[in-house]
C-alpha positions in Angstrom: -25.3 24.0 61.3 -23.5 22.9 58.2 -26.6 22.9 56.1 -27.6 26.3 57.3 -24.1 27.5 56.6 -24.3 26.1 53.1 -27.6 28.0 52.6 -26.1 31.3 53.7 -23.0 30.7 51.7 -25.1 30.1 48.5 -27.0 33.3 49.2 -23.8 35.2 49.8 -22.3 34.0 46.5 -25.4 35.0 44.7 -25.1 38.4 46.2 -21.4 38.4 45.3 -22.3 38.0 41.6 -24.6 41.0 41.9 -22.2 43.5 43.5 -18.7 43.2 45.0 -19.8 45.2 48.0 -21.7 42.1 49.2 -18.3 40.6 50.4 -18.9 42.5 53.7 -22.4 41.0 53.9 -20.9 37.5 53.5 -18.4 38.0 56.3 -21.1 39.3 58.7 -23.4 36.4 58.0 -20.5 33.9 58.7 -19.8 35.3 62.2 -23.6 35.6 62.9 -23.9 31.9 61.9 -21.2 30.8 64.4 -22.5 32.9 67.3 -26.2 32.0 66.9 -26.3 28.6 65.4 -28.6 27.1 68.0 -31.1 29.9 67.6 -31.1 29.5 63.8 -31.7 25.8 64.1 -34.7 26.3 66.2 -36.0 28.8 63.7 -35.6 26.4 60.9 -38.0 24.0 62.5 -40.7 26.5 63.0 -42.4 29.3 61.1 -40.2 32.3 60.7 -41.3 34.7 63.4 -39.3 37.6 62.0 -41.8 38.3 59.3 -43.2 41.8 59.5 -46.5 42.3 61.2 -47.9 44.1 58.2 -51.2 42.5 57.2 -49.7 41.8 53.8 -47.7 38.9 55.3 -49.3 38.1 58.6 -52.4 36.1 57.7 -52.5 32.9 55.7 -55.8 34.2 54.1 -53.9 37.1 52.5 -53.0 36.2 49.0 -49.6 37.9 49.4 -48.6 36.1 52.6 -45.1 34.7 52.6 -45.5 32.0 55.3 -43.0 29.1 54.7 -43.3 25.8 56.5 -41.0 22.9 55.6 -41.5 19.7 57.4 -38.8 17.9 55.5 -35.3 17.9 57.0 -32.8 20.2 55.4 -30.2 17.4 55.6 -32.0 15.4 52.9 -33.2 18.1 50.4 -31.6 21.4 49.5 -34.0 24.3 49.9 -35.3 25.9 46.6 -33.9 29.3 45.8 -36.4 32.1 46.3 -34.3 34.6 44.3 -34.2 33.2 40.8 -31.9 35.6 39.1 -29.3 38.3 39.7 -30.7 41.5 41.2 -29.0 44.5 39.7 -29.6 47.9 41.5 -28.3 51.4 41.1 -29.1 54.7 42.8 -27.8 58.3 42.4 -27.4 59.4 46.0 -26.6 56.4 48.2 -27.1 52.6 48.8 -27.5 51.3 52.4 -27.0 47.6 53.0 -28.2 46.2 56.3 -26.5 42.8 56.9 -28.4 42.0 60.0 -31.9 42.6 58.6 -30.8 41.6 55.1 -32.1 44.7 53.4 -30.8 47.1 50.8 -32.1 50.7 50.6 -31.6 52.8 47.4 -32.3 56.5 47.4 -32.8 59.0 44.5 -33.3 57.8 41.0 -33.2 54.2 42.2 -33.5 51.4 39.7 -33.9 47.7 40.2 -33.8 45.0 37.4 -34.7 41.4 38.2 -35.6 38.8 35.5 -38.2 40.7 33.3 -38.9 43.3 36.0 -37.6 46.9 35.7 -38.5 49.2 38.6 -37.6 52.9 38.9 -38.5 55.0 41.9 -37.2 57.7 44.3 -36.8 55.1 47.2 -36.5 51.3 46.9 -36.1 48.9 49.8 -35.2 45.3 49.0 -35.8 42.8 51.8 -34.1 39.4 51.2 -35.7 37.9 54.2 -39.2 38.5 53.1 -38.4 38.3 49.4 -40.0 41.6 48.9 -39.3 45.1 47.7 -40.9 48.4 48.6 -40.9 51.4 46.3 -42.2 55.0 46.7 -41.5 58.5 45.5 -39.7 61.4 47.1 -41.2 64.6 48.5 -39.3 67.8 47.6 -40.1 71.5 47.0 -42.1 70.7 43.8 -44.2 68.0 45.5 -44.3 64.2 45.3 -41.8 63.2 42.5 -40.1 60.1 41.2 -43.2 58.0 41.5 -42.5 54.3 41.1 -42.7 53.0 37.4 -43.0 49.3 37.3 -42.4 47.3 34.1 -42.8 43.6 33.6 -42.7 42.3 30.1 -44.9 44.5 28.0 -46.9 45.8 30.9 -46.1 49.1 32.5 -47.7 51.1 35.4 -47.1 54.2 37.5 -48.1 54.4 41.1 -47.6 56.2 44.4 -46.1 53.2 46.1 -45.8 49.5 45.6 -44.9 46.3 47.6 -43.9 43.4 45.5 -43.1 39.8 46.4 -40.4 38.1 44.3 -41.5 34.6 45.1 -45.3 34.8 44.7 -45.1 37.7 42.2 -48.0 39.4 44.0 -48.2 43.0 44.8 -50.0 45.8 46.6 -50.2 49.0 44.7 -51.4 52.4 45.9 -52.3 55.3 43.5 -52.0 53.1 40.3 -51.8 54.6 36.8 -51.5 52.2 33.9 -52.4 52.1 30.2 -53.9 49.0 28.6 -54.3 49.5 24.9 -56.1 52.9 24.5 -57.5 52.8 28.1 -55.9 54.6 31.0 -56.6 53.1 34.5 -56.4 55.1 37.7 -56.8 53.1 41.0 -56.7 54.0 44.7 -55.7 50.5 45.9 -54.6 47.6 43.6 -54.0 44.0 44.5 -52.0 42.1 41.9 -52.7 38.4 42.2 -50.6 37.2 39.4 -49.5 38.2 35.9 -53.0 37.8 34.5 -55.3 39.1 37.2 -55.4 42.5 39.0 -58.1 43.7 41.4 -58.6 47.5 41.9 -60.6 49.6 44.3 -61.9 53.1 43.6 -61.0 53.0 40.0 -61.3 55.5 37.1 -61.2 54.5 33.4 -60.6 57.0 30.6 -59.0 57.4 27.2 -58.0 61.0 27.8 -54.3 61.5 28.0 -54.5 64.6 30.1 -53.2 64.7 33.7 -56.7 65.8 34.7 -58.8 63.7 32.3 -61.7 65.3 30.3 -63.9 62.5 31.4 -63.7 59.1 33.2 -65.9 56.2 34.2 -65.8 55.8 38.0 -66.5 52.6 39.8 -65.8 51.1 43.3 -64.2 47.9 42.2 -62.9 46.2 39.0 -61.1 43.3 37.7 -58.3 43.9 35.1 -56.8 41.2 32.9 -53.8 42.9 31.2 -54.0 42.9 27.4 -57.5 41.3 27.4 -60.3 42.9 29.3 -61.6 45.1 32.2 -64.7 44.0 34.1 -66.3 46.6 36.4 -69.4 46.8 38.7 -71.8 49.8 39.0 -70.2 52.7 37.1 -70.9 56.4 36.7 -69.9 58.7 33.8 -68.0 61.8 35.1 -67.4 64.8 32.8 -64.9 67.5 33.9 -65.0 66.0 37.4 -68.8 66.5 37.5 -70.8 63.3 38.0 -73.6 62.8 35.5 -76.9 60.9 36.0 -75.6 58.2 33.6 -75.0 54.9 35.5 -74.2 51.4 34.2 -75.0 48.3 36.4 -71.8 46.7 35.0 -69.4 47.2 32.1 -67.0 45.2 30.0 -64.1 46.9 28.2 -62.0 44.8 25.7 -58.4 46.0 25.7 -56.8 43.4 23.4 -54.2 44.5 20.8 -56.3 42.9 18.1 -59.9 43.5 17.1 -62.7 41.8 19.0 -66.3 41.0 18.1 -69.1 43.1 19.5 -72.4 44.9 19.1 -72.5 48.3 17.2 -74.9 50.7 18.8 -77.3 52.3 16.2 -78.2 56.0 15.8 -81.9 56.7 16.2 -84.2 58.8 14.0 -87.1 60.1 16.0 -89.5 60.6 13.1 -88.1 63.5 11.1 -89.1 61.9 7.8 -92.1 60.2 6.2 -90.7 56.8 7.2 -91.5 57.4 10.8 -89.3 56.6 13.7 -86.4 54.2 13.3 -82.7 53.5 13.7 -79.7 53.4 11.4 -76.3 51.5 11.4 -77.0 49.1 14.3 -75.5 45.6 14.1 -72.6 43.4 15.0 -68.9 43.3 14.2 -67.2 39.9 13.8 -63.5 39.8 14.3 -63.1 36.6 12.3 -59.3 36.6 12.3 -56.3 38.9 12.1 -56.6 38.7 8.3 -60.4 39.3 8.0 -63.4 40.9 9.6 -67.1 41.2 8.9 -69.6 43.9 9.8 -73.4 43.4 9.6 -75.5 46.6 9.9 -79.1 47.3 9.6 -81.7 50.1 9.4 -85.4 49.9 10.2 -88.3 52.3 10.2 -91.8 52.2 11.6 -93.5 52.4 8.2 -91.8 49.1 7.1 -88.7 50.5 5.3 -85.5 48.7 6.1 -82.0 48.3 4.9 -79.0 46.0 5.5 -75.3 46.3 4.9 -72.7 43.6 4.9 -69.0 44.7 4.7 -65.7 42.9 5.1 -62.0 43.9 5.0 -59.2 41.4 4.4 -55.5 41.5 4.2 -52.6 39.2 3.8 -49.3 40.9 4.4 -47.0 41.0 1.3 -49.8 39.3 -0.7 -53.0 41.3 -1.1 -55.6 43.4 0.6 -59.2 44.5 -0.1 -62.7 45.2 1.0 -66.2 44.1 0.0 -69.6 45.5 0.8 -73.2 44.6 -0.1 -76.0 47.1 0.5 -79.7 46.4 0.1 -82.6 48.6 0.9 -86.4 48.1 0.9 -87.9 51.6 0.7 -91.6 52.4 1.3 -93.3 55.7 0.8 -96.9 56.5 1.9 -99.4 54.1 3.3 -100.5 50.8 1.6 -103.8 51.2 -0.1 -103.4 54.9 -0.8 -102.5 56.5 -4.2 -99.2 57.9 -3.0 -98.0 54.4 -1.9 -94.8 53.3 -3.6 -92.1 50.7 -2.9 -88.7 49.9 -4.4 -85.9 47.5 -3.8 -82.4 48.8 -4.5 -78.9 47.3 -4.0 -75.3 48.2 -4.4 -72.2 46.0 -4.5 -68.6 47.3 -4.0 -65.4 45.3 -4.1 -61.9 46.5 -4.1 -58.9 44.2 -4.3 -55.2 45.1 -4.7 -52.2 42.8 -5.0 -48.9 43.6 -3.3 -46.2 44.2 -5.9 -43.9 41.8 -4.0 -46.4 38.9 -4.3 -45.7 38.2 -8.0 -43.6 40.4 -10.2 -44.8 38.8 -13.4 -48.6 38.7 -12.8 -51.1 40.9 -11.1 -54.7 40.7 -10.1 -56.8 43.7 -9.1 -60.5 44.6 -8.8 -62.6 47.7 -8.5 -66.3 47.0 -8.6 -69.2 49.4 -8.1 -72.5 48.2 -9.5 -76.1 48.1 -8.4 -79.5 49.8 -8.9 -79.3 53.1 -10.7 -81.6 54.7 -8.1 -79.8 53.3 -5.1 -78.1 56.5 -3.9 -80.9 58.8 -4.9 -83.4 56.9 -2.9 -81.1 55.6 -0.1 -82.4 56.2 3.4 -79.0 56.0 5.0 -77.1 59.3 5.8 -73.8 57.7 4.8 -74.9 57.8 1.2 -75.9 61.5 0.9 -72.5 62.4 -0.6 -73.1 59.9 -3.5 -76.5 61.3 -4.6 -75.0 63.2 -7.5 -73.2 60.1 -8.8 -74.5 59.4 -12.3 -72.2 56.6 -13.4 -71.0 53.3 -12.0 -67.8 51.7 -13.2 -66.3 48.3 -12.5 -63.2 46.5 -13.6 -61.6 43.2 -12.6 -58.2 42.7 -14.2 -55.6 40.0 -14.4 -52.4 40.5 -16.2 -49.4 38.3 -16.8 -46.0 38.7 -18.5 -44.5 35.6 -20.1 -40.9 35.9 -19.1 -38.4 35.2 -21.9 -40.9 36.0 -24.6 -42.2 39.3 -26.0 -45.8 38.3 -25.1 -48.0 39.5 -22.3 -51.7 38.9 -21.5 -54.4 41.0 -20.0 -57.9 39.6 -18.9 -60.5 42.1 -17.9 -64.2 42.1 -16.9 -65.7 45.6 -17.0 -69.0 47.3 -16.3 -70.3 50.8 -17.2 -73.7 52.0 -16.0 -75.4 55.3 -16.5 -77.8 56.0 -13.6 -79.7 58.6 -15.7 -80.5 56.5 -18.7 -80.2 53.2 -16.8 -78.2 51.7 -19.6 -75.6 49.1 -18.7 -72.7 47.8 -20.8 -70.5 44.9 -19.7 -67.6 42.9 -21.1 -67.5 39.5 -19.6 -64.6 39.2 -20.3 -62.2 41.0 -22.6 -59.0 39.2 -23.4 -56.0 41.0 -24.9 -52.7 39.4 -25.9 -49.9 41.7 -26.9 -46.5 41.1 -28.5 -44.0 43.8 -27.8 -42.3 45.2 -30.9 -39.6 42.9 -32.2 -36.8 43.8 -34.7 -36.1 40.6 -36.7 -33.6 42.4 -39.0 -31.5 44.0 -36.3 -27.8 43.6 -36.6 -25.5 41.6 -34.3 -26.1 42.6 -30.7 -29.4 44.4 -31.5 -27.7 47.2 -33.5 -30.3 49.3 -35.5 -28.6 51.7 -37.9 -30.2 51.1 -41.3 -34.0 51.5 -42.0 -34.3 47.7 -42.5 -32.7 47.1 -39.1 -35.0 49.6 -37.5 -38.1 47.8 -39.0 -40.2 46.5 -36.1 -43.3 44.3 -35.9 -46.0 44.1 -33.3 -49.1 42.0 -32.8 -52.3 42.4 -30.7 -55.2 40.0 -30.3 -58.3 41.1 -28.6 -61.5 39.1 -27.8 -64.7 40.3 -26.1 -68.0 39.1 -24.9 -70.2 42.3 -24.8 -73.5 42.7 -23.1 -75.8 45.7 -23.5 -78.8 45.7 -21.2 -80.9 47.9 -18.9 -81.5 48.3 -15.2 -84.7 46.3 -15.4 -83.2 43.4 -17.3 -80.0 43.3 -15.2 -79.3 39.8 -13.8 -82.0 38.3 -15.8 -81.7 35.7 -18.7 -82.9 38.4 -21.1 -79.7 40.3 -20.7 -77.8 37.6 -22.6 -80.1 37.5 -25.6 -78.6 40.5 -27.3 -75.0 39.7 -26.2 -72.3 40.0 -28.9 -68.9 38.3 -29.1 -65.9 38.5 -31.4 -62.2 38.6 -31.8 -59.8 40.9 -33.6 -56.2 40.5 -34.7 -53.9 43.4 -35.5 -50.3 43.5 -36.7 -48.2 46.2 -38.2 -44.7 47.3 -39.0 -42.9 50.6 -39.2 -39.5 52.1 -39.5 -37.9 55.6 -39.7 -35.5 57.2 -42.1 -33.5 60.4 -41.6 -34.3 62.6 -44.6 -32.7 65.9 -45.6 -30.7 66.0 -42.3 -33.5 67.6 -40.2 -36.5 65.5 -41.2 -37.7 62.1 -40.1 -39.6 59.9 -42.6 -41.7 57.2 -41.0 -43.4 54.6 -43.3 -45.9 52.1 -41.7 -48.3 49.3 -42.8 -51.1 47.7 -40.7 -53.2 44.6 -41.1 -56.5 43.7 -39.3 -58.5 40.5 -39.3 -61.9 40.4 -37.5 -63.8 37.3 -36.3 -67.4 37.5 -35.2 -69.4 34.7 -33.7 -72.8 36.2 -34.4 -74.2 38.1 -37.4 -77.5 39.5 -38.6 -79.9 38.8 -41.4 -82.6 41.1 -42.6 -85.8 40.0 -44.3 -88.9 41.9 -45.5 -92.1 41.0 -43.7 -94.9 41.5 -46.4 -97.6 41.2 -43.8 -96.4 43.9 -41.4 -94.6 45.9 -44.2 -91.4 46.1 -42.1 -87.9 44.8 -42.2 -87.2 42.1 -39.6 -83.7 41.7 -38.2 -82.6 38.3 -36.9 -79.5 37.6 -35.0 -77.8 34.3 -35.9 -75.0 32.5 -34.2 -72.1 31.5 -36.4 -68.6 32.3 -37.5 -68.0 35.2 -39.9 -64.8 37.1 -40.7 -63.4 40.0 -42.7 -60.0 41.6 -43.3 -58.6 45.2 -43.6 -55.3 46.8 -44.3 -53.8 50.3 -44.7 -50.5 51.9 -45.3 -49.1 55.3 -44.6 -46.0 57.5 -44.3 -45.3 60.6 -42.2 -42.8 63.4 -42.3 -42.0 65.4 -39.2 -39.4 67.7 -37.8 -38.7 70.1 -34.8 -38.2 73.8 -35.3 -36.9 75.9 -32.5 -37.1 79.7 -32.2 -35.3 81.6 -29.5 -35.9 85.2 -28.5 -33.3 86.7 -26.1 -33.8 89.8 -23.9 -31.0 92.0 -22.5 -32.9 93.9 -19.9 -35.0 92.8 -17.0 -35.3 89.3 -15.4 -36.8 87.8 -18.5 -33.8 86.3 -20.3 -35.1 84.0 -23.0 -38.4 82.9 -24.7 -38.2 79.6 -26.5 -40.8 78.5 -29.1 -40.8 74.8 -30.1 -42.8 74.1 -33.3 -43.4 70.5 -34.3 -45.1 70.3 -37.7 -46.1 66.9 -39.2 -47.5 65.8 -42.5 -48.8 62.3 -43.1 -50.3 60.3 -46.0 -52.5 57.2 -45.6 -54.3 54.9 -47.9 -57.1 52.4 -47.2 -59.3 50.6 -49.8 -63.0 50.4 -49.6 -63.7 47.0 -47.9 -67.4 47.3 -47.3 -68.4 47.2 -50.9 -67.8 43.5 -51.3 -69.8 42.6 -48.2 -72.9 44.7 -49.1 -76.3 43.0 -49.1 -79.7 44.4 -50.1 -83.2 43.9 -48.7 -86.5 45.2 -49.8 -87.8 47.8 -47.2 -91.2 48.7 -48.5 -94.0 47.6 -50.8 -92.0 49.0 -53.7 -89.7 46.2 -54.9 -87.1 48.7 -56.1 -86.9 50.3 -52.7 -83.8 48.5 -51.4 -81.8 48.8 -48.1 -78.1 48.2 -48.1 -76.6 46.4 -45.1 -73.8 43.9 -44.1 -74.1 41.0 -41.8 -71.5 42.7 -39.5 -73.5 45.9 -38.9 -74.4 45.0 -35.3 -71.3 43.1 -34.6 -69.0 43.9 -31.6 -66.4 45.5 -33.9 -68.8 46.9 -36.4 -68.8 46.5 -40.2 -65.8 46.8 -42.5 -64.6 50.4 -43.3 -66.7 51.9 -46.0 -65.4 54.2 -48.7 -61.9 54.7 -50.2 -59.6 56.7 -48.0 -56.7 58.5 -49.6 -56.0 61.3 -47.3 -53.3 63.7 -46.2 -53.1 64.6 -42.5 -51.6 67.8 -41.1 -50.8 68.5 -37.4 -49.1 71.5 -35.8 -47.9 71.3 -32.2 -46.5 74.3 -30.3 -44.8 74.8 -26.9 -43.7 78.1 -25.4 -41.2 78.3 -22.6 -39.2 81.1 -20.9 -36.2 81.5 -18.6 -36.3 84.0 -15.8 -33.3 85.2 -13.8 -33.5 85.0 -10.0 -34.6 88.1 -8.1 -31.1 88.5 -6.5 -28.6 88.8 -9.3 -25.7 88.0 -6.9 -27.2 84.7 -5.7 -26.1 81.3 -6.8 -29.6 80.2 -7.8 -30.1 78.9 -11.4 -32.4 80.5 -13.9 -36.0 79.5 -13.4 -37.7 77.7 -16.3 -41.3 78.8 -16.8 -43.8 77.1 -19.2 -45.9 79.8 -20.8 -47.9 77.5 -23.0 -48.0 73.8 -22.4 -49.5 73.0 -25.7 -51.2 74.6 -28.7 -52.2 72.0 -31.2 -54.1 72.0 -34.5 -54.9 69.0 -36.6 -57.0 68.2 -39.8 -57.0 66.0 -42.8 -57.8 66.1 -46.6 -59.3 63.1 -48.3 -58.2 63.1 -51.9 -60.5 60.2 -52.9 -63.7 61.9 -51.6 -65.9 63.6 -54.2 -66.9 66.3 -51.7 -66.3 67.5 -48.2 -62.7 66.5 -48.5 -61.5 68.6 -45.5 -62.3 67.2 -42.0 -63.0 69.6 -39.2 -60.0 71.3 -37.6 -59.5 70.2 -34.0 -57.6 72.4 -31.6 -56.5 72.2 -28.0 -54.5 74.5 -25.7 -53.4 74.5 -22.1 -51.3 76.5 -19.7 -50.6 76.9 -16.0 -50.3 80.3 -14.4 -49.5 81.9 -11.0 -46.8 79.3 -10.1 -48.9 76.4 -11.4 -51.9 77.2 -9.2 -54.2 78.2 -12.1 -54.7 75.5 -14.7 -56.4 76.5 -18.0 -57.5 74.1 -20.8 -59.3 74.9 -24.0 -60.4 72.4 -26.7 -62.8 72.4 -29.6 -63.3 72.0 -33.4 -63.9 74.3 -36.4 -65.7 73.3 -39.6 -64.8 74.8 -43.0 -68.1 73.8 -44.6 -71.6 75.3 -44.4 -74.7 73.3 -43.4 -78.2 73.3 -45.0 -81.5 73.9 -43.4 -81.5 70.4 -41.9 -78.1 71.0 -40.3 -76.3 68.7 -42.7 -72.9 69.7 -44.0 -72.8 70.7 -47.7 -69.9 71.2 -50.0 -69.7 74.9 -49.7 -67.1 76.8 -47.7 -68.0 79.2 -44.9 -67.6 82.9 -45.6 -65.3 83.2 -42.6 -63.4 80.1 -43.7 -63.8 78.3 -40.3 -67.0 78.0 -38.2 -66.6 77.2 -34.5 -68.8 74.1 -33.9 -67.9 73.4 -30.3 -65.6 74.5 -27.6 -64.8 73.5 -24.0 -63.1 75.7 -21.4 -62.1 74.5 -17.9 -60.1 76.2 -15.2 -59.0 75.0 -11.8 -57.4 77.2 -9.1 -56.3 76.4 -5.6 -55.1 78.8 -3.0 -54.5 78.7 0.7 -53.2 80.8 3.6 -49.8 79.1 3.3 -49.3 80.9 0.0 -49.1 84.2 1.8 -46.7 83.0 4.6 -43.2 84.2 5.2 -41.6 80.8 4.4 -43.3 80.2 1.1 -40.5 78.1 -0.2 -40.4 75.7 2.7 -44.2 75.5 2.7 -44.3 74.7 -1.0 -41.7 72.0 -0.5 -43.8 70.5 2.3 -46.9 70.7 0.1 -45.1 69.0 -2.8 -43.9 66.2 -0.6 -46.9 65.6 1.6 -49.8 67.5 0.1 -52.8 66.1 -1.7 -52.6 66.9 -5.3 -56.0 65.3 -6.1 -58.2 68.1 -5.0 -61.9 67.2 -4.9 -63.7 70.4 -5.8 -67.1 68.7 -5.3 -66.1 67.7 -1.8 -65.0 64.4 -0.4 -67.2 61.8 1.2 -68.1 62.8 4.8 -68.4 60.2 7.5 -71.2 61.5 9.8 -69.3 60.3 12.9 -66.0 61.7 11.7 -64.2 58.6 12.9 -61.7 56.4 11.2 -63.0 53.1 10.0 -63.2 51.1 13.2 -64.2 48.0 11.4 -61.0 47.7 9.4 -59.2 44.8 11.1 -56.1 45.4 8.9 -55.3 48.9 10.3 -53.2 47.7 13.2 -51.0 50.7 13.2 -52.9 53.9 13.8 -51.3 57.2 13.2 -51.9 59.6 16.1 -51.3 63.1 14.9 -51.3 65.5 17.8 -51.5 69.1 17.0 -49.9 71.5 19.4 -52.6 74.0 20.6 -51.6 77.6 19.8 -54.0 80.5 19.8 -54.3 82.1 16.4 -53.6 85.8 16.3 -54.0 87.3 12.8 -53.4 84.0 10.9 -56.3 81.7 10.4 -55.4 78.7 8.1 -57.8 78.4 5.1 -57.9 76.9 1.7 -60.1 77.5 -1.4 -60.4 75.2 -4.5 -62.2 76.7 -7.5 -63.3 75.1 -10.8 -64.9 76.7 -13.8 -66.5 74.9 -16.7 -68.1 76.2 -19.8 -69.3 74.5 -23.0 -70.2 76.1 -26.3 -71.9 74.5 -29.3 -73.0 75.9 -32.7 -75.0 73.8 -35.2 -74.7 76.5 -37.9 -78.4 77.2 -37.9 -79.6 79.2 -35.0 -76.3 80.5 -33.7 -74.2 79.3 -30.9 -75.4 78.5 -27.4 -73.8 77.7 -24.0 -74.6 74.3 -22.7 -72.8 74.1 -19.4 -71.7 77.2 -17.5 -71.0 76.6 -13.8 -68.6 77.5 -11.0 -67.7 75.0 -8.3 -65.9 75.7 -5.1 -64.8 73.9 -1.9 -62.4 74.5 0.9 -61.6 74.5 4.6 -61.3 77.1 7.3 -59.6 76.6 10.7 -61.2 79.0 13.1 -58.9 77.7 15.8 -56.4 74.8 16.1 -59.4 72.6 17.1 -62.3 74.2 15.2 -62.6 73.4 11.5 -65.2 74.2 8.9 -65.4 72.6 5.5 -67.7 73.4 2.6 -68.4 72.5 -1.0 -70.9 74.0 -3.4 -71.3 75.5 -6.8 -73.4 77.9 -8.8 -75.0 77.1 -12.2 -74.6 80.4 -14.0 -77.0 79.3 -16.8 -79.7 78.0 -14.5 -79.2 80.7 -12.0 -79.2 78.4 -9.0 -76.8 76.8 -6.5 -75.8 73.2 -7.0 -75.5 70.5 -4.3 -74.1 72.2 -1.3 -72.9 70.9 2.1 -71.0 72.1 5.1 -69.3 70.3 7.9 -68.1 71.6 11.3 -65.6 69.7 13.4 -64.4 70.4 17.0 -61.5 68.4 18.4 -62.4 67.9 22.1 -59.1 66.0 22.8 -60.5 62.7 23.8 -63.9 63.5 22.3 -64.9 64.5 18.8 -67.8 66.7 17.6 -69.1 66.8 14.1 -72.0 68.5 12.4 -72.7 67.8 8.7 -75.3 69.9 7.0 -76.9 69.9 3.5 -79.0 73.2 3.8 -81.3 73.0 0.8 -82.3 70.9 -2.2 -83.8 67.4 -2.5 -81.0 66.1 -0.3 -81.6 68.6 2.6 -80.4 66.8 5.8 -78.0 67.0 8.7 -76.1 64.7 11.1 -75.0 65.7 14.6 -72.4 63.6 16.5 -70.4 63.9 19.7 -68.6 60.9 21.1 -65.3 59.4 22.4 -62.6 59.1 19.7 -61.2 55.8 21.0 -62.6 52.7 19.4 -62.7 51.0 22.9 -65.4 53.4 24.0 -66.8 54.2 20.6 -70.4 53.5 21.8 -70.1 56.3 24.4 -71.7 58.9 22.0 -74.8 60.9 21.2 -75.9 61.4 17.6 -78.9 62.9 15.9 -79.8 62.4 12.2 -82.3 64.1 10.0 -82.1 62.1 6.7 -83.2 63.5 3.4 -86.8 62.8 2.3 -86.4 60.5 -0.7 -89.0 60.4 -3.5 -89.4 57.0 -5.2 -89.8 57.0 -8.9 
């Protein structure tokens, strides 16, 4: 009896720690112990016969049975506690404690917390005898409410009712609803074996968040491992509660928080092109680690064409992030043996790398690489590349910069690449090294004071070295591309100061010195046999030096025009004239060499050994010139519409700039005036319309060959070229009632980089599912409201015109085109985007495309269409948004028919 008494005493004190109301329970148990001690002793020696007859506890075969048999005497070993922690419980209406049956019943908004378990329900019954709790909802006038919500650790589920065992941590659940990652699971009957294994009967899987899901995958039985996977048997796809004829013998759904490896289902092309039937973008995704992934995709067609793509994303938090892709395509047109048969191999390499600013404040490494075959995008089979078919340049840059702390020096190391896909010319610098010394003031006063012109005198220094390669697409990545490479180094230093003159003027004298080193040079010889001049490139060190000096005088002149009537209060004109003088000797004369260029021995050609050098030859001719520049800015102040408001006057820029510049060379024997360059720009309609104009005017005439002669034009200045561009953006928000709030929102979160040509379109319309670094996904849910008269829309317009005049046959317009793009929301979930243009000179539309998008909640529909032209094509896609079921889709592609050149 004493041991049993100790057991009940310990349980009672445990309950006493939970709630003071258990004092009554302790007293009842004490008297029960005295009155029925013999009965309790007999029960200690045998199996507890008071266990409920529910099948959950009756049979030993049931995994949730609570049968306890202890053959060891209680006198020698103390029994292990079944309740491992304090049970805290609350309820809104009442709490009933049954001391005889050792149960506690909680009603209405009941809540139980025990270790890492948090249970909320309408009714909760705790049975201390059986070490179980039972929870269910409450039925009221609105239906079945306060369904049990069970939380344990990071796992949470909602159900109709639940029976849970504290000791074995097993449970029986009816009407389960839980979320694992992006997957919602609905089960009729669920058996929880332990924390890592759950068996479910009559289960439905979906990623739809609706109470009545858009779709689900139904199966009779499944095994769920929380946070890892779901394995199911024979499954059926159900759309809008209607079973479809689509069945799967089994299915495996990864539900881990991190990315997992797996196959990527391709999209099929059923022979809409000359390449025959085939597939695109099928492959495998490798989740290498949380810092890096790898995607391998491939295309294949029945005529033998194929392509492969390898891409990877990587990221190290607070250090760097980037992506790399390599595309290769083997394109075949026609049938082997026929005249129209052609074959080409194209590739494209892209690499992007960015360093976190926190990684190293004094050094930085970045890369943006885009290089490959000039015809890659024009001949590409893959629909993903349609948007890039108009690309005519490739540019790459790999950059490393470092600042030497405590010194005025910094270094920049760059490898760059420029490629014109039309001419197939390629220029690379491998590498370019630049060392800069920030301006220093060696004559500054104590504490860095700069008052006198001598104290203001500053010196700077720049060293630049390059290894330059000029090659073509055919010679790219071949030894021949290095044969014509050039290398050299240039040093520049200078000094300048400024002096206040005549109170309102600033006088700025300056002097500069340059020294050029070249590690290759040329030599020309006359070949008597061929009667030509032969140029040889020799390796060796050559150098030359240059210097110049100058002085400039500038000032600012302000003109103000005040108005007494109307909202326009003031117009302010800022005029910045500047006059400069510069002198540079003729350095080329002493480096001139001559070579015979014909059978006539007196027919000589002048050249220098630096003519084909990376920095060119020394400056030729004496320069003794005067430069003139005139800069203008026009601004206005406008009073607010309400004169009684506290708003300040609005500052409006009427003319951003109006600039003119030219120079007069005193030392020249003719053509002393250089062409007059001009530029102007302004923004109108609340900065929505941007206008820019630039060009040049020549004061001299030209002869019949188009060469300038020393005669002035009758009209003084002849317009030689001009460029006009205009950009205008407008949207439905500009006509809303709350324009001010909308403009603020646009300024804070809007995209200022408007792509008039149209952004790249992903045919699937999905986010990049292969990016292992995007752990946090932004789920923007738009509240569905039916549009009445307001339909959101946007239009982006661009106009470009170019004029040239050679002075012979009059002027002509070279480029004259209008480009436009925009979006139209037909409903909150229907969107249409477009981008096109019209060539006014050619009288035809430019590359045009349209995209239609329908948000189907848990599904997504996209249709991208290029209606005409050489890139005529379309892609159709409908599929589940979630990356877990991303292969539940249907897509159709009609690629553009490529012509190989």
